[in-house]
N, C-alpha and C positions, 0 to 999 in steps of 0.2 A: 754283483753285477748279472747280469742275464741275457742271453741272446734271444729272438723270436723268430720263428718262420709263420708266416701269415699266410694260412693256404685260402685260396679262392676258388678258381675254377682248375684245379690242379691237383683232385684228391688221390696222390699216390706218393710212395716213396721211393718207387722204381723211376729213373729218370727224372727227376725233379731238379730242374737247375737251383732254384732259390733254396732248396732243401740242401743240396750238396754244397754250395755255399756258406750257409747258416751251420751247418755240422762243421764243416774244417774251420769256420771262424772260432765257434764255440771250442774246438778240440786245441786250436793255436793259442786262444786268451785263458784255455782253462777254466770256461765259464759254464753254467747247464746252459742247455737249451731247453725253450718252452715252444709250444705249436698253439697255434688259434686261428679258429675259424669263427666268421661272426654272420651270423644268418640274420637277412633282412626282409621279414615277410611282408613288408609294406613296399619295398622296392619291387620285388617279386608280384605283388599287385599291380602296380602301375606298368608292369612290363609284361603282364599275361603269362607269368611262368608258372606251368602247368603242375596240379598237384601231384603228377605222377611223377613228374623230375624232382619236385621238392622231396618227395620219399624216397627216391633215387640218391640223392645228394645225402639224407638222412641216416641210410643203409652205409653209404659209402663211408660216410665220417665214423660211424661204428665201428667198422673195419679197419679204418685208417687209425684211428687211437690204439686199438689193439697192438697194432704193427708198431708205431711210434712208442708205446709204452716198453715193447719188449728190448727196446735202444736206448730206454733212460730219458725219455723226451717225454715229458709231462703236457697233456693236451687240454685245451678249454674249449667250451663251446659258449660263445656272447650272442646275444640277441638285441640286434638294433632295428630300429623299424626301417628307415631308408638308407642310403649312402650318406645322406645329409648328418646324421648323426653318430655315424664310425669315427670321426676325429676325437669329440670330447670323449668319446666311450674309450677310444684306445690309448688317449693322453693318459686319463685314470687308470688303464690296466698298467700302461707303462710305469707310472710311479708306484703303484701298487706291487710291481715285481720287479722294479730297478733295472728296468731293462737297459741294455746298452747300445744295441743295434737291430733293427728290423729287416726281414729278409723277404720278400716277395716277388713273383713273377708277374712281369707288366700285363695287362690288359688293354685293348687297342679302341675301344667304343668311347664316347664322350664323357658320359655318365664316369664310367669307371677312372679315365683319365682325370677326371675332375676330382673324385674321390681322393685317387692318389696324391697329386698335388696338394690338396686340404690336410691331408695327413701329414705330408711331410713339412708343411707351414705349421701345423700345430704342435708336432712334438720337437723337442730339443734335443733329438740324438738321431744320427744317421740312419737313413732309410734306403736300401739298396735293392733296387729295381732290377730282375733280370729279364731276359727275353726267352722265352719257355715254350710259349703258346702255340708258336708257328715255328714250320723248319725256316722260313726265311723272314724274317720281319718287315712291316712294312719301312718302306725306303730304300729296301736293297735291290728290289726289282724295277728297275725305272729305264725308259725307253731312250733312245740317242739323244735327246733334248733334256735328259734327266726329269722328265715328267712322268706320273704313274700311267700305267696302261689302262685303257677303257674297254679294251674288247680281249677276251678270255685267251684266244688263239696265241697271238702276239706275246701274250702275259707268262703262257704257259712254258713258249720255246725259251724266253729270257729265263725263266725261273729254273729252267733244267740247267739251263748255262751256268747260271749263280750257284745253284746247288752243286755244282760238281766241283767248285772251288771250296766249298766249305767242309769242314770235319760235322758229320751228323751222326755219329756213334752215339749210342744211348749210353746215359750214364747209370752208373750201379749204386744201388740203393747204400745208404751209408751205414757203415758198421756201427755197433752199439757205441754211445758216447759215456754210458753209466750202466749201473746196474737196474734191471726192471723196475719201473715204479707201476703203482696200480692202475687199473683201468676202471674208470667209473662208467656208471651208466648215464646215457645222453638224455638230457630232457628233452622230449618231441618239441618240435618248434612247426609243425603242420597236422592237418588232420590225416588219417590212414587213405592210403589208396594202393592198388593192387599194382604190383611190379614184378610179381613171378615171370620168370621166363628172361628176366633182364640180369647180366651180370651186375652184382652189388659190392663188387671189392675188386682190386687190380689183379689179384692173382686168376681170377675166372675170367675177367675181360683178357688178360694176356693168352690165357687158354683158348678162349673164342677166336682171339687172332690167330694164334697158332694152326687150329684147325681150318680155320678159312683160307690161309695161306698156302697149305699143306693140301687139302681136299676138294676147294671149291673155286680158288681165284683161276684157275685155268679154264674154266666153263664160263666167267664171270661175263664176258663180252657176250656169249649165246645166249645166258639165261636172265642177265639182269634186268629185262625188259619186262618179263612176264611174273605175274603176281601171286600166280596159283603155284608158282615153283620157288623153293628155296635157293634163289639164286643170289642173293644179296649179302654181304656183311653181317649187317644189323649191328655194327661197330658205333652207329653215331650217337648212340647215349653216352656209351664210354667216353668218347672224343669229347662231346659237349661238356659232361662235369668235370674230366679230366683222370679218368680211370686210366685211361691211357695217354698216351702223346703222340703226336704224328713223327716222332724220331723213331718209336719203337713199331710203328706201324711200316714204315720205310725200311726199317733193319731187318724187320722178320720176311717182307714182300722181297727184300734183295735174297735173304739166305735162303728161300724156298723157290724162286723163279726167277725165269732169265728177263732181265728187262733190257729191250733193245729198240726202244723208240718204235714200235709196231702196233697193230692193233690186237696183241695178244690181248688173253683176258688179265693179266697184271699189269700193262701197260695202262688198260683203260682203268682198271681201280686205281691205279697212281694218278689219273688224270683226276678222279673224282676227289682226292686227298688235294689236288692244286686246284680243283674249283673252290675247296673248302677256304684256301690260303688266299686264294683270287678273291671271294667277296669281303674276308676281312681287312683285306688291302684297300679296297674299295671303300669299304665303311670308314677305314682310316683318313685317307686322301680326300673323300668328299662325304664331309661330316652332315651335309643335308640329308642325305639316305638312313641317317640315323634320328635325325629330328621329324622324320615324317614325310618327307618330300620325294618327288620324283628323281631319278638319276637325268632323266631326258627333263627338262623345266618345261619345255613347250606342252607334255602330257598334263601339266597340272592345270592347262585350261579346258580339259575333256570336263563334259556335264556328263557325271555318272546318273543312273537310274535310282538306284539305292532303293528298290521295293523290298521293303522290310520283311513280306509274306515270304518272296522268292528267296529272300536271304535264308530265312528260318527253312525251308522246303530243302534248301542246299546241306546248310550244317546237320540237318537230321538225315539226309540221305533219303529224300522223297521228291526228287526233280522228275522222274520218269525216264530217267536216263540209265540203263542197268550198270554200266560201268563206273558212272558217276556214284551214282547210290552205293554201291559196292565199296569204294573207296572210302567215302564220308562214313559210313557205317564201322568200317575197320579203324577208323581214327577214332572214333568217339567209342567204341568198344574195347579196343586195346591200347588207344594212344600211340600208335604207329601208324604209318601209312607207307605205302611201296612208293617209290621214287617217281616211278611212271603214272603211278596214280596222282601223284602229288601236281604234277606237270597237267593231266588232264583235268583234274578238280579244277586248279586253279586257272587254267585257259576257260572253262565253263562258266566261273562265275564272272570273269572279267567280261570275254567275247560272246557269251550268250546271253547271260543275264544283265549284262553293262554294270554291274555293281563296282566298286570302288574297291582295288585291289588291298587297301590298306585293311579293308574290315576282314579281308579273308586272311591276310598276314597276322593279325591279331587271333584271330579263332583258329589258325591253327598252332601259332604259340601255348594259346592256353590250352591245347590236347596234346601235343607232342612230348614224348619222354626225352625226345631227341633235340628238342628246341635249341637251336642257337641263333639269335637275332641276326648276324651278318648273313649267313648261309638260307636262314628263312626269307630274308627281305631280298637276298639277290636272286632267290629261286621265284619270288613272287613278282618280282619285277621285269624277270626273264618271260614269264609267263604273260605279264599286262602288258609286254612290248615298252615298257615306262623305264627298263632300266640298261645295262650295258650291253647286253645282244646285240649282234649284229645285223641278225635276220630282220625282215621287216616287219612291219606293224600288221601287215595281213597275213600273217601266218594264225590260223585259226583252228585249231583242232576240231573234227568231227567227231564228237563222243561215240557215235554208234560204231564207225568204221573203226577207232581206237580200240574201244572193245572187241570187235571181232580179230583186229591183227593181233593184240595182246593177250586176251583170253579166248582164244578161238573155240574152245569146248565149252567153254561159259563155267567152269569148274569154281573161279573165284567170284563169281556172280551168284552162282547157287549159294555160296558158304555163306555170304555177308547179306544176301537179299533172298531168305527163304522161302519169300513168296511164288520167287520164279524156278524153285528147285525141279518142276514137274516139268519145264518145258524143253523141248531139245535145242541143239546148239546153235541152231539159227533163228526160232523165236526168242531165245533167252536176251537176244539183244538188242529186239523189235518187240518187245511182248505185246499179243493180242489186248485188247480192252478187259478190264479185270476189277472188279470190286476190292479185291486185295491189293493190287499195285496201282500208284496215281498214272494218269495220262501225262505224257511230256508236258512239263509247264512251258514251254517255249519253242516255236517253228525253228531247227537250227538254221535253215537257209536263209530266212529272214533275219534272224537274229545276227548272223555272221555279215551279211550285207549292211545292216546298221554301225555294227561294230567298225565296220572299214569306214563309213561314211564318219563316224564318230573321231576316229585316228586321222585321219584324211584331214578334216576340217581344220586339225592343229599342227598339221607340220611346217617346218619353219620354209619361209621362200628362198630358193637356193638360184 
């Protein structure tokens, strides 16, 4: 008989709850432990998972296989087209290797939960599901009426109170279970893409986390909104595929900085981790957002413009608004975009071009190396005023003033929009007419007024 650890978005050996319990089970039962990852190219295509993120997963699996091999854990990589194909594939694998139990960490989105239910029904052996992806799993942070929160600030306060009652100490990496086993070359399941500059194994991710908490987090509140400055952690990609756990992030933050519920850099970065958890809870409790619907049902009645030419100009960074174009070109060229620019570019698509936020949401996922459905969906619905945000629908970012405020010298714009490199810091935000750079494709003032009218028309009667 053999035990199995089934890896999903948790590609690490440190602080992995399912791996911890699987190793303990194997040791107590004196059975071998195997590890498995199932790639799902068809599912990734359906969900617009970026090629860069697929390559990051592949690189992380190669590193993880070596780590597990040293501990006597054989690793297998299988390919199923979609989640629907996994139960039969896993049943066949279980028979082949005489599995006695399966261990895996829970995921909280609709398709993932349906997949796991189908697997548990198909297999004739115990499936042990563990909470690991979040510091506080859905259902543990509820309001006084035992209902899920719909607004971030009260959620964050309750989250912090609840966390204080929990042991959030990271788990140690399991010690060797047997003599080392050979590590094999994994068969590639995706076309190659450039992922240079991103941590591709857990040791590199932990090193980046440690460096950020030791050297940068104290200035995070002051620098995080300026894309020309390296002021953010850039740990989103590692968190998305599970090279890092949120417990590890919290533990390192606590060891290097003082958390005092203030506006210090450390507390502001902690809030970013809580935002990530909040959107996962929202997706779990309100599954309509996973199915392509707005969190605020009345906004489903908005009549979007959906001009394909405008959408393509936005995707290519050719809107005539420099900060928008710089952000979109950064995304296309690197697979990553600064968070302030994600807000600016998303607001522009919805509030200036009046294009359905779902088109932008999908495009971001198709490009981002750090794409996570819940965070991406939550961010887009926040920008589109269709989500959980408490701010009113008439908040509309002015792309020109946003550029002047957050890239005052124009350094970031010049980096990604080289046509404007010769302009001074004033002109770079409002370029003169040029054959090299497009004129603005929309009048912001008029577009803002129309956006407000579109949203006002669907507001519920109170």
